[in-house]
C-alpha positions as CSV (number, residue, x, y, z in Angstrom):
1,M,28.3,106.3,40.8
2,A,25.7,106.1,38.1
3,I,24.4,102.7,39.5
4,T,24.2,104.1,42.9
5,I,22.1,107.2,41.7
6,V,19.8,105.0,39.7
7,C,19.3,102.5,42.5
8,N,18.6,105.2,45.0
9,L,16.1,107.0,42.8
10,L,14.3,103.7,42.0
11,A,14.3,102.9,45.8
12,A,12.8,106.3,46.5
13,L,10.1,105.8,43.8
14,L,9.1,102.4,45.4
15,D,9.0,104.0,48.9
16,G,6.7,106.7,47.6
17,F,4.6,104.2,45.8
18,A,4.2,102.2,49.0
19,I,3.0,105.2,50.7
20,A,0.7,106.2,47.9
21,L,-0.9,102.7,48.2
22,L,-2.5,104.1,51.5
23,I,-5.1,105.8,49.3
24,P,-6.7,102.7,47.7
25,F,-6.2,100.8,51.0
26,L,-8.0,103.3,53.1
27,N,-10.7,103.9,50.4
28,I,-11.5,100.1,50.3
29,L,-11.5,100.0,54.1
30,F,-13.9,103.0,54.4
31,H,-16.1,101.9,51.4
32,Q,-14.8,104.8,49.2
33,P,-14.0,104.6,45.5
34,S,-10.8,102.6,45.1
35,T,-8.9,105.7,44.0
36,S,-10.0,109.2,44.7
37,L,-7.2,110.8,42.6
38,K,-8.7,112.1,39.3
39,S,-5.5,113.2,37.5
40,G,-1.7,113.2,37.8
41,W,1.0,110.7,37.2
42,V,0.4,109.1,40.7
43,A,-3.2,108.5,39.8
44,K,-2.2,106.8,36.5
45,L,0.3,104.7,38.4
46,L,-2.2,103.6,40.9
47,N,-4.8,102.8,38.4
48,A,-2.4,100.8,36.3
49,T,-1.0,98.8,39.3
50,V,-4.0,98.6,41.7
51,G,-6.9,98.8,39.4
52,S,-6.6,95.1,38.3
53,Q,-6.1,94.1,41.9
54,I,-9.4,95.6,43.2
55,I,-12.2,92.9,43.1
56,P,-15.6,94.6,43.3
57,G,-17.5,93.1,46.2
58,D,-14.6,91.3,47.7
59,E,-13.0,93.9,50.0
60,M,-10.8,91.4,51.9
61,R,-9.2,90.0,48.8
62,S,-8.8,93.5,47.5
63,L,-7.1,94.6,50.8
64,R,-4.8,91.5,50.6
65,N,-3.8,92.3,47.1
66,V,-2.9,96.0,48.1
67,I,-1.0,94.7,51.1
68,L,1.0,92.3,48.8
69,L,1.9,95.2,46.6
70,V,3.1,97.2,49.6
71,L,5.3,94.3,50.7
72,T,6.7,93.7,47.3
73,A,7.4,97.5,47.0
74,V,9.1,97.6,50.3
75,L,11.2,94.4,49.5
76,L,12.4,95.8,46.2
77,K,13.1,99.2,47.7
78,N,15.4,97.7,50.4
79,L,17.1,95.4,47.8
80,L,17.9,98.5,45.8
81,V,19.1,100.4,48.9
82,W,21.5,97.5,49.7
83,I,22.8,97.5,46.1
84,A,23.3,101.2,46.1
85,G,25.1,100.9,49.5
86,Q,27.5,98.2,48.2
87,F,28.4,100.3,45.1
88,G,28.6,103.4,47.2
89,A,30.8,101.8,49.9
90,T,33.2,100.4,47.2
91,L,33.5,103.7,45.6
92,Q,34.0,105.5,48.9
93,E,36.8,103.2,50.0
94,Y,38.6,103.4,46.6
95,V,38.4,107.2,46.3
96,T,39.6,107.5,49.9
97,R,42.5,105.2,49.2
98,D,43.4,107.1,46.0
99,L,43.0,110.5,48.0
100,R,45.4,109.1,50.7
101,N,47.9,107.9,48.2
102,S,47.8,111.1,46.3
103,V,48.5,113.2,49.4
104,Y,51.4,110.9,50.4
105,R,52.8,110.9,46.9
106,H,52.6,114.6,46.6
107,L,54.1,115.1,50.1
108,A,57.1,112.9,49.3
109,H,57.8,115.2,46.3
110,L,57.5,118.5,48.1
111,P,60.8,120.4,48.5
112,L,62.8,120.1,51.7
113,G,61.9,123.6,52.6
114,Y,58.3,122.5,53.2
115,F,59.3,120.2,55.9
116,T,61.4,122.7,57.7
117,Q,58.5,125.1,57.8
118,M,55.9,122.6,58.8
119,K,55.8,120.6,62.1
120,A,56.0,116.9,61.7
121,G,52.9,116.5,63.9
122,Q,50.9,118.9,61.6
123,I,51.8,116.8,58.5
124,L,51.0,113.5,60.3
125,S,47.6,115.0,61.3
126,R,46.8,116.1,57.8
127,V,47.7,112.8,56.1
128,I,46.1,110.6,58.6
129,N,43.2,112.5,60.5
130,D,42.2,114.9,57.7
131,T,42.1,112.2,55.2
132,F,39.7,110.2,57.4
133,E,37.7,113.3,58.0
134,T,37.5,114.0,54.2
135,R,36.3,110.5,53.7
136,L,33.0,111.5,55.5
137,I,32.2,113.7,52.5
138,L,32.2,110.6,50.4
139,T,30.2,108.7,53.0
140,Q,27.5,111.3,53.1
141,I,27.4,112.0,49.4
142,V,27.6,108.5,48.0
143,T,25.5,106.7,50.6
144,Q,23.3,108.9,52.8
145,S,23.0,112.1,50.7
146,L,22.0,110.4,47.4
147,Q,19.5,108.3,49.3
148,S,18.0,111.2,51.3
149,A,18.0,113.5,48.2
150,S,16.2,110.9,46.1
151,L,13.5,110.6,48.7
152,V,13.1,114.3,48.9
153,I,12.7,114.6,45.1
154,V,10.3,111.7,44.8
155,Y,8.2,112.7,47.8
156,I,7.9,116.2,46.5
157,A,6.9,115.0,43.0
158,I,4.2,112.7,44.6
159,L,3.0,115.6,46.8
160,F,2.6,117.9,43.8
161,S,0.8,115.1,41.9
162,I,-1.7,114.6,44.8
163,S,-2.3,118.4,45.4
164,W,-0.2,121.1,43.9
165,K,-1.8,123.8,46.1
166,L,-1.0,122.1,49.4
167,S,2.5,121.3,48.1
168,L,3.1,124.8,47.2
169,I,2.1,126.1,50.6
170,A,4.4,123.6,52.3
171,L,7.4,124.5,50.1
172,I,7.0,128.2,50.8
173,I,8.0,127.6,54.4
174,L,10.9,125.3,53.5
175,P,13.5,128.1,52.6
176,L,13.2,129.2,56.2
177,L,15.1,126.1,57.0
178,G,18.1,126.9,54.8
179,F,18.2,130.6,55.9
180,S,18.1,129.6,59.6
181,L,21.0,127.0,59.3
182,Q,23.3,129.1,57.1
183,P,25.1,131.3,59.8
184,M,25.5,128.1,61.8
185,L,27.2,126.3,58.9
186,K,29.7,129.1,58.4
187,R,30.7,129.1,62.0
188,L,31.1,125.2,61.9
189,R,33.4,125.4,59.0
190,R,35.6,128.1,60.6
191,G,35.6,126.2,63.9
192,N,36.5,122.9,62.3
193,L,39.6,124.6,60.6
194,R,40.7,125.8,64.0
195,R,40.1,122.4,65.5
196,G,42.2,120.8,62.7
197,N,45.1,123.1,63.6
198,V,44.9,122.3,67.3
199,H,44.9,118.6,66.5
200,G,47.9,119.1,64.5
201,E,49.7,120.9,67.5
202,M,48.7,118.0,69.8
203,T,50.1,115.4,67.3
204,S,53.3,117.4,67.1
205,V,53.8,117.1,70.9
206,L,53.1,113.4,70.8
207,Q,55.5,112.9,67.9
208,E,58.3,115.0,69.6
209,T,57.8,113.1,72.8
210,I,58.1,109.7,71.1
211,S,61.2,110.8,69.1
212,G,62.9,112.2,72.1
213,I,61.8,109.6,74.6
214,R,65.4,108.9,75.8
215,L,65.9,112.6,76.7
216,V,62.6,112.8,78.3
217,K,63.4,109.9,80.6
218,A,67.0,110.9,81.1
219,S,65.9,114.4,82.2
220,G,62.9,113.3,84.2
221,T,60.6,115.5,82.3
222,E,57.7,113.1,81.9
223,S,55.5,115.6,83.9
224,Y,56.5,118.5,81.7
225,E,55.7,116.6,78.5
226,E,52.3,115.4,80.1
227,S,51.6,119.0,80.7
228,R,52.4,120.1,77.2
229,F,50.1,117.3,75.8
230,A,47.3,117.9,78.3
231,D,47.4,121.6,77.2
232,G,46.9,120.6,73.6
233,S,44.4,118.0,74.5
234,N,42.3,120.5,76.5
235,K,42.3,123.0,73.6
236,Y,41.1,120.2,71.3
237,A,38.4,119.2,73.8
238,R,37.1,122.8,74.2
239,S,37.1,123.2,70.4
240,S,35.2,120.0,69.8
241,L,32.6,120.8,72.5
242,K,31.9,124.2,70.9
243,L,31.4,122.5,67.5
244,T,29.2,119.8,69.0
245,R,27.0,122.3,70.7
246,L,26.6,124.2,67.5
247,A,25.9,121.1,65.4
248,L,23.3,119.9,67.9
249,L,21.1,122.9,67.0
250,A,20.5,121.6,63.4
251,P,18.2,118.7,64.1
252,P,15.7,120.5,66.5
253,V,15.6,123.6,64.1
254,T,14.8,121.2,61.2
255,E,12.1,119.4,63.1
256,I,10.4,122.5,64.3
257,I,10.1,124.0,60.9
258,G,9.0,120.6,59.5
259,T,6.4,120.3,62.1
260,L,5.1,123.7,61.3
261,I,4.7,122.6,57.7
262,A,2.9,119.5,58.7
263,V,0.5,121.4,61.0
264,L,-0.2,123.8,58.2
265,V,-0.8,121.0,55.7
266,L,-3.2,119.2,58.1
267,W,-5.2,122.4,58.8
268,I,-5.6,123.3,55.2
269,G,-6.1,119.7,54.1
270,A,-8.8,119.2,56.8
271,W,-10.6,122.2,55.4
272,Q,-10.6,120.8,51.8
273,V,-12.0,117.5,53.2
274,L,-14.6,118.9,55.5
275,K,-15.7,122.1,53.7
276,S,-14.9,122.1,50.0
277,G,-15.0,118.4,49.4
278,T,-11.9,118.6,47.0
279,M,-10.0,115.9,48.8
280,T,-10.9,112.7,50.6
281,G,-9.7,111.7,54.0
282,A,-7.6,108.9,52.5
283,T,-5.8,111.3,50.2
284,L,-5.2,113.7,53.0
285,L,-3.8,110.9,55.2
286,A,-1.5,109.8,52.4
287,F,-0.4,113.4,51.8
288,L,0.2,114.0,55.5
289,T,2.1,110.8,55.8
290,L,4.4,111.9,52.8
291,V,5.0,115.3,54.5
292,L,6.0,113.6,57.8
293,R,8.2,111.2,55.9
294,L,9.7,114.0,54.1
295,L,11.0,115.5,57.3
296,Q,13.4,112.6,58.0
297,P,15.5,112.9,54.8
298,L,15.3,116.7,55.2
299,K,16.6,116.2,58.7
300,Q,19.3,113.8,57.4
301,L,20.4,116.3,54.8
302,S,20.6,119.0,57.4
303,Q,22.8,116.8,59.6
304,M,24.9,116.1,56.7
305,R,25.5,119.7,56.0
306,T,26.9,120.2,59.5
307,T,29.0,117.0,59.2
308,A,30.2,118.2,55.8
309,Q,31.6,121.4,57.2
310,S,34.1,119.3,59.3
311,S,35.0,117.3,56.2
312,L,35.4,120.4,54.1
313,A,37.7,122.0,56.6
314,S,39.8,118.9,56.6
315,A,39.8,118.9,52.7
316,E,41.0,122.5,52.7
317,R,44.0,121.4,54.9
318,L,44.6,118.5,52.5
319,F,44.5,120.7,49.5
320,E,47.0,123.1,51.1
321,I,49.4,120.1,50.8
322,L,48.2,119.2,47.2
323,D,48.4,122.8,46.1
324,S,52.0,123.2,47.2
325,P,54.2,123.0,44.2
326,A,56.2,119.8,44.1
327,E,59.9,119.6,43.2
328,F,59.3,118.1,39.8
329,Q,56.8,120.9,39.1
330,R,59.5,123.5,39.9
331,D,62.2,121.4,38.1
332,R,63.1,123.3,34.9
333,G,65.9,120.8,34.1
334,T,66.0,119.3,30.5
335,R,69.1,117.0,30.8
336,E,68.1,113.4,31.6
337,K,71.7,112.3,32.3
338,A,74.5,113.9,34.1
339,A,78.2,112.8,34.8
340,F,80.9,114.3,37.0
341,E,84.4,114.4,35.3
342,R,86.1,117.6,36.1
343,D,84.8,119.9,39.0
344,L,81.9,121.4,40.9
345,R,81.9,125.2,41.1
346,F,79.9,127.7,43.2
347,E,79.9,131.1,41.5
348,N,78.6,134.1,43.5
349,V,76.1,131.9,45.2
350,S,73.7,133.4,47.8
351,F,70.7,131.9,49.5
352,S,68.0,133.1,51.8
353,Y,65.2,131.4,53.8
354,G,62.5,133.9,53.0
355,D,63.9,137.3,54.0
356,A,66.7,135.8,56.2
357,P,70.0,135.6,54.4
358,V,71.9,132.4,55.0
359,L,74.7,132.4,52.4
360,S,76.2,135.3,50.6
361,G,78.7,135.5,47.7
362,I,80.0,131.9,47.9
363,N,82.8,131.3,45.4
364,L,84.2,127.7,45.6
365,T,85.7,125.2,43.2
366,A,85.9,121.5,44.2
367,P,87.9,119.4,41.6
368,K,87.1,115.8,41.1
369,G,88.6,113.6,43.8
370,E,89.3,116.4,46.3
371,V,88.2,116.6,49.9
372,I,86.7,119.9,50.9
373,A,86.1,120.5,54.6
374,L,83.6,123.0,55.8
375,V,84.1,124.4,59.3
376,G,82.6,127.2,61.3
377,P,80.3,127.9,64.2
378,S,76.8,126.6,64.3
379,G,74.5,128.5,62.0
380,S,77.3,129.7,59.7
381,G,75.6,127.9,56.7
382,K,77.7,124.8,56.3
383,S,74.7,122.5,56.0
384,T,72.8,124.8,53.7
385,L,75.9,125.0,51.4
386,V,75.9,121.3,50.9
387,D,72.1,121.1,50.6
388,L,72.4,123.3,47.4
389,I,74.5,120.6,45.7
390,P,71.6,118.1,45.2
391,R,69.2,121.0,44.9
392,F,67.3,120.4,48.1
393,Y,67.2,124.2,47.8
394,E,67.8,126.6,44.8
395,P,70.3,129.4,45.1
396,T,68.7,132.8,45.5
397,E,71.5,134.3,43.4
398,G,74.4,132.9,41.5
399,T,75.1,129.5,39.9
400,I,76.3,126.1,40.8
401,L,78.2,124.4,37.8
402,L,78.8,120.7,37.4
403,D,81.5,120.3,34.7
404,G,80.5,123.8,33.5
405,I,76.8,123.0,33.3
406,D,74.3,124.8,35.5
407,T,72.8,122.3,37.9
408,R,69.4,123.7,37.3
409,E,69.6,122.3,33.8
410,I,69.9,118.8,35.0
411,K,66.8,117.0,36.0
412,L,66.6,116.3,39.8
413,P,66.8,112.5,39.6
414,A,69.9,112.6,37.4
415,L,71.6,115.1,39.6
416,R,70.8,113.3,42.9
417,A,72.0,110.0,41.5
418,L,75.5,111.6,41.6
419,T,75.3,112.4,45.3
420,G,75.5,110.4,48.5
421,I,74.9,111.6,52.0
422,V,76.1,110.1,55.3
423,S,75.0,112.2,58.3
424,Q,75.1,112.0,62.1
425,E,71.4,111.3,62.4
426,T,71.5,108.0,60.5
427,V,68.1,107.2,59.0
428,L,67.1,103.6,59.1
429,F,63.6,102.1,58.3
430,H,61.5,99.4,59.9
431,D,62.6,96.9,57.3
432,T,65.3,94.2,56.9
433,V,69.0,94.9,57.0
434,R,69.2,94.1,53.3
435,N,66.5,96.5,52.4
436,N,68.1,99.3,54.4
437,I,71.4,98.9,52.7
438,A,69.9,98.7,49.3
439,Y,67.3,101.3,50.2
440,G,64.6,101.7,47.6
441,A,66.4,99.6,45.0
442,A,66.7,96.1,46.6
443,D,65.9,94.4,43.3
444,Q,68.7,96.2,41.5
445,Y,71.5,94.7,43.5
446,T,72.6,91.1,44.1
447,Q,73.2,89.7,47.6
448,T,76.9,89.5,46.8
449,Q,77.0,93.2,45.9
450,I,75.2,94.1,49.2
451,E,77.5,92.0,51.2
452,A,80.5,93.5,49.5
453,A,79.3,96.9,50.5
454,A,78.8,95.7,54.1
455,V,82.2,94.2,54.3
456,A,83.8,97.5,53.1
457,A,81.8,99.3,55.7
458,N,82.9,97.0,58.5
459,A,79.3,96.0,59.0
460,H,79.2,92.4,57.7
461,S,80.5,90.8,60.9
462,F,77.8,92.3,63.2
463,I,75.1,91.7,60.6
464,M,75.9,88.0,60.6
465,E,75.5,87.9,64.4
466,L,71.9,89.2,64.1
467,P,69.2,86.5,64.4
468,R,68.5,86.3,60.6
469,G,71.5,88.1,59.2
470,Y,70.7,90.3,56.3
471,N,67.0,89.4,56.6
472,T,66.8,90.6,60.2
473,L,64.0,93.1,60.7
474,L,65.3,96.3,62.2
475,G,63.1,98.2,64.7
476,E,61.8,101.6,63.8
477,R,64.7,104.0,63.1
478,G,67.1,101.0,63.8
479,T,67.0,101.6,67.6
480,R,68.0,97.9,68.2
481,L,71.5,98.8,66.8
482,S,74.3,100.9,68.4
483,G,75.2,104.2,67.0
484,G,78.3,102.8,65.4
485,Q,76.4,100.0,63.8
486,R,73.7,102.3,62.4
487,Q,76.4,104.5,60.8
488,R,78.2,101.6,59.3
489,L,75.0,100.6,57.6
490,A,74.6,104.1,56.3
491,I,78.2,103.9,54.9
492,A,77.4,100.6,53.4
493,R,74.4,102.2,51.7
494,A,76.6,104.9,50.2
495,L,79.3,102.4,49.1
496,L,76.6,100.4,47.3
497,T,75.2,103.2,45.3
498,D,78.9,104.4,44.6
499,P,78.2,108.2,44.1
500,P,81.0,110.3,42.6
501,I,80.1,113.2,45.1
502,L,79.8,112.4,48.8
503,I,78.5,114.7,51.6
504,L,79.7,113.7,55.1
505,D,77.8,115.6,57.8
506,E,79.3,114.9,61.2
507,A,79.3,111.2,60.6
508,T,81.4,109.9,63.7
509,S,80.1,111.9,66.6
510,A,79.2,110.3,70.0
511,L,81.0,107.0,69.4
512,D,83.2,104.9,71.6
513,T,86.7,104.4,70.6
514,E,86.4,101.1,68.9
515,S,83.2,102.1,67.0
516,E,84.9,105.2,65.8
517,R,87.8,103.2,64.6
518,L,85.6,100.8,62.7
519,V,83.6,103.7,61.2
520,Q,86.7,105.6,60.3
521,E,88.2,102.6,58.5
522,A,84.9,102.4,56.6
523,V,84.9,106.1,55.8
524,D,88.5,105.9,54.5
525,R,87.2,103.2,52.0
526,L,84.3,105.4,51.1
527,L,86.4,108.6,50.4
528,R,88.6,106.9,47.7
529,G,88.2,108.4,44.3
530,R,85.3,110.7,45.2
531,T,84.8,114.4,45.7
532,V,83.9,114.8,49.3
533,F,82.3,117.7,51.2
534,V,82.9,117.3,54.9
535,I,81.0,119.2,57.7
536,A,83.3,118.8,60.7
537,H,83.7,120.3,64.2
538,R,86.7,118.3,65.3
539,L,89.5,119.8,63.4
540,S,91.8,116.8,64.0
541,T,89.8,114.9,61.4
542,I,90.3,117.4,58.6
543,T,94.0,118.3,58.7
544,H,94.8,116.4,55.5
545,A,91.7,117.8,53.5
546,D,92.6,119.2,50.2
547,Q,90.7,122.4,51.0
548,I,89.4,123.8,54.2
549,V,86.7,126.4,53.9
550,V,85.9,128.5,57.0
551,L,82.4,129.9,57.0
552,E,81.0,132.8,59.3
553,R,77.5,134.2,58.9
554,G,77.1,132.7,55.6
555,E,80.3,134.0,54.1
556,I,83.7,132.3,53.3
557,V,86.1,134.1,55.5
558,E,89.1,131.8,54.9
559,H,89.9,129.2,52.4
560,G,93.1,127.0,52.0
561,T,95.0,124.0,53.4
562,H,95.4,123.2,57.1
563,A,99.0,124.6,57.1
564,E,98.1,127.7,55.0
565,L,95.2,128.6,57.4
566,L,97.2,128.1,60.5
567,A,100.0,130.5,59.1
568,K,97.3,133.1,58.5
569,R,96.6,133.2,62.2
570,G,92.9,134.1,61.4
571,A,89.5,132.4,62.2
572,Y,90.7,128.9,61.5
573,S,93.8,129.3,63.7
574,R,91.6,130.6,66.5
575,L,89.3,127.6,66.2
576,Y,92.3,125.2,66.2
577,A,93.8,126.9,69.3
578,L,90.4,126.6,71.1
579,Q,90.3,122.8,70.4
580,F,93.9,122.1,71.1
581,G,95.1,124.2,73.9
582,G,98.6,122.8,73.5
583,A,98.9,123.9,69.9
584,N,101.0,126.9,69.2
585,G,99.1,128.0,66.1
586,E,102.2,127.5,64.1
587,G,100.9,124.3,62.4
588,D,101.2,121.9,65.4
589,A,99.3,118.8,64.5
590,A,96.5,117.7,66.8
591,P,97.3,114.7,69.0
592,S,94.6,112.6,67.6
593,S,95.2,113.3,63.8
594,T,96.5,110.5,61.8
595,P,98.3,111.2,58.4
596,G,96.3,109.9,55.5
597,R,93.0,109.5,57.3
598,M,90.3,111.9,57.4
599,A,86.8,111.6,58.6
600,P,84.1,114.1,59.8
601,S,82.9,114.3,63.3
602,A,80.8,116.5,65.6
603,G,82.2,117.6,68.9
């Protein structure tokens, strides 16, 4: 930055010096004394540089020498501008890179609640579009602003050295420019904030359409989605047009006020030349040239201010992300390591999303090695309950104890290392099969370990049929694989990390019979020796769970084994009877249940 500032200041000095050389050039041309300036640092500079180049009686050689000085000054000035631009561009790109990385890094560490409240499209718009818009601040400040500001400073300094009276008159009018632009700049900033939000909404529609393209095509709703996107696009266009019309006012306002200054200077300067004789025509011409040259950097600074409003609005949206407390900032845990040897207990745990209660008074003990099935209608709090285990959310009230230790005392990385999750919505990345199984830690596992996990998950055989085996690049979200294949890769991932606590969230839904058999076998292997929390809708898959917990409206309404709950003829018995019309509610087993096997599924 320092090099950029110095280069721009030196370039501005050389530019001003080149213009000041008009004075001796015109004086020689019109047979006047070589310099008509009597005092000031500009007069001293001209005398020091031009004085030795003026040859009495040889006007052509003198003019040639002055022209060579002008050319030298211009060449050096442009070289310095180029150097400043190189350093400025480098600084700009690296700062932008660091900003983009900082936003992404912070975003990755925000709590899960942030992502449930914010649309994915809004987040994408901020990380990509707002980062680019914020980059303009750096572009303007590092390259153009410094250059323009340097020119303004040097030009004004030279003008005061030539004639402080004329300069003072010109500068009295200059504040009018700032006052006239201020209301417009405030409106621009507010408008850019609104436009950024509209852009986020438009991006959300695009992201939803791409994510749900199968549903869109299957339901023939392309026109409906087109209408949604067009509505957002029209709002964005109208918002942009308003801002453009407003921004277009800045250059003419700047030029009109600048021209008024130039006309006033010309009028008063002409009087000094013609009437008082305190200034020569050459000096007035150089002064006027500087005033006119001053208009350009002033105009650029004015345009930059309007552009900066857009960038500042984007920066505000970015800092909304950066100012949101990250998980590690909220983490008050002090224990670097954690182990699971006895049990996991919920003691009077309640949780609310804002003012909306989700869980209330949960008391539950999960001994090591047991399978706990969570059942209940949609929205009863099953997913939220298991999300509290790895502290995706913190309980509003109550305590969760791991071997008697409050989980809030355990640092998040240590706690989450104990937990594995296999869900219906299997997450795969645009990466190799190997890296998807060993997600985020491919260098920590050998190929033999990865293949062993795949074999246990019934995934090895289909992986070897892929074009490059474990090095095959999967498409985005693993769309090249079937649902069963994706789930078996997710199970292989969980088997590889070998967590003592496992959360199975509806992991075998929407599969054909053969795929479900393969997944079920893989799940059986995954369950061995672990404490498992199962979210299931098909009760046939949980009949042999050690505990079945029935949730309704965030409360545990029943708790026991399959046989105990059927005998109570309560909520679980009613759910069971609804799913198996032939069951008598006295403990009849579901036709599809298989003793000794249990896996979650969504119906």
